[in-house]
C-alpha positions in Angstrom: 0.0 0.0 0.0 2.8 2.5 0.3 3.9 4.7 -2.6 7.5 5.7 -2.0 9.1 8.7 -3.8 12.8 8.9 -3.5 14.6 12.0 -4.7 18.4 12.3 -4.9 21.0 14.2 -6.8 21.7 13.1 -10.4 24.7 11.0 -11.1 24.4 8.1 -8.6 24.9 4.7 -10.3 21.9 2.4 -10.9 23.2 0.0 -8.2 23.2 2.8 -5.6 19.6 3.8 -6.5 18.5 0.2 -6.3 20.1 -0.3 -2.9 18.4 2.9 -1.7 15.0 1.6 -2.8 15.8 -1.8 -1.3 16.8 -0.3 2.1 13.6 1.8 2.3 11.3 -1.1 1.4 13.0 -3.4 3.9 12.4 -0.8 6.6 8.7 -0.6 5.7 8.4 -4.4 5.8 10.2 -4.7 9.1 8.7 -1.8 11.1 5.2 -1.1 9.8 4.0 -4.5 8.5 4.0 -3.6 4.8 3.7 -6.9 2.8 7.0 -7.9 1.1 5.5 -7.9 -2.4 3.8 -4.5 -1.9 6.5 -2.4 -3.5 5.8 0.7 -5.5 8.6 3.3 -5.8 9.5 6.3 -7.9 13.2 7.0 -7.8 13.9 10.5 -9.3 17.3 12.1 -9.9 17.6 15.9 -9.8 20.2 18.3 -11.1 22.1 19.7 -8.1 20.3 23.1 -8.4 16.9 21.4 -8.6 17.1 19.6 -5.2 16.5 22.6 -3.0 17.0 22.3 0.8 18.4 24.1 3.8 21.7 22.5 4.7 21.4 23.5 8.4 17.6 23.4 9.1 17.0 22.4 12.8 20.8 22.3 13.3 21.2 19.2 11.1 24.2 19.5 8.8 23.1 18.1 5.4 25.5 17.4 2.5 25.0 17.2 -1.3 24.2 13.5 -0.8 20.8 14.3 0.7 18.1 11.8 -0.1 14.5 12.9 0.3 12.0 10.1 0.9 8.2 10.7 0.8 6.1 7.8 1.7 2.3 7.8 1.1 0.7 5.0 3.1 -2.6 4.1 4.8 -3.3 5.8 8.1 -3.1 3.9 11.3 0.5 3.6 12.4 1.4 4.6 15.9 4.0 7.2 16.8 6.3 4.4 18.0 6.0 2.6 14.7 6.8 5.8 12.8 9.8 6.5 14.9 11.0 3.0 14.3 10.5 3.4 10.6 12.5 6.6 10.5 15.4 5.1 12.4 15.4 1.8 10.4 15.4 3.7 7.1 18.4 5.8 8.2 20.2 2.7 9.6 19.5 0.7 6.4 20.7 3.5 4.2 23.9 3.8 6.2 24.6 0.1 5.9 23.5 -0.2 2.2 25.2 2.8 0.7 27.1 4.6 3.4 24.6 7.4 3.7 24.9 9.6 6.8 21.8 9.8 8.9 21.9 13.6 8.6 21.3 13.1 4.8 18.1 11.1 5.2 15.0 13.3 5.1 11.7 11.5 5.4 8.1 12.7 5.1 5.0 10.4 5.7 1.7 11.2 4.0 -1.2 9.2 5.6 -4.3 8.6 3.6 -7.5 6.6 4.1 -7.6 3.1 2.7 -10.3 3.9 0.2 -7.8 6.3 -1.5 -5.9 3.4 -3.2 -6.6 1.7 -6.5 -4.0 -0.8 -7.6 -5.6 -1.4 -10.9 -8.8 -2.3 -12.8 -10.4 1.0 -11.7 -11.3 -0.5 -8.3 -10.9 1.0 -4.8 -8.7 -1.9 -3.7 -9.3 -1.6 0.0 -12.8 -0.3 0.0 -15.8 -2.6 0.6 -17.9 -3.0 -2.6 -20.9 -1.3 -1.1 -19.0 1.6 0.5 -20.2 5.0 -0.7 -18.2 8.1 -0.1 -20.1 11.1 1.1 -20.9 13.6 -1.6 -19.0 16.9 -1.6 -21.1 20.0 -0.9 -22.1 22.0 -4.0 -19.3 24.3 -5.0 -21.3 27.4 -4.2 -21.9 26.2 -0.6 -18.2 25.4 -0.2 -17.2 28.9 -1.4 -19.8 30.5 0.8 -18.6 28.6 3.8 -15.1 29.8 3.2 -16.2 33.4 2.9 -18.2 33.1 6.2 -15.1 31.8 8.0 -13.0 34.8 7.1 
């Protein structure tokens, strides 16, 4: 169920990129019970000037080897599981490719299970009879916003 986006600076060999993906996936399997075969990743390389970050935000000294990992997954993990995931990803990347923990930046995006379709135009984790509530008419939504101002 996770979709993992991995961003890194252009020029790393294919074997490095594969090991980064492997390390992240293994951490998901080991810490937050992602099934081993549930692997969907986008590994994107960026020109040095296109990977924009603050090298000292929160007092963490980042280098040009920074790897940004965004994981979209179903809601429901505890804070302890999330902390274990962050630590395991950093540890795995250190072991796999020698990446410093300071250069591992992670963001989790949690979504409801009905927000996944793995193919065939089907809400893969939603019960067949489940109906999503209708959105309010656009005019009501806009009026509600204006009233909140």
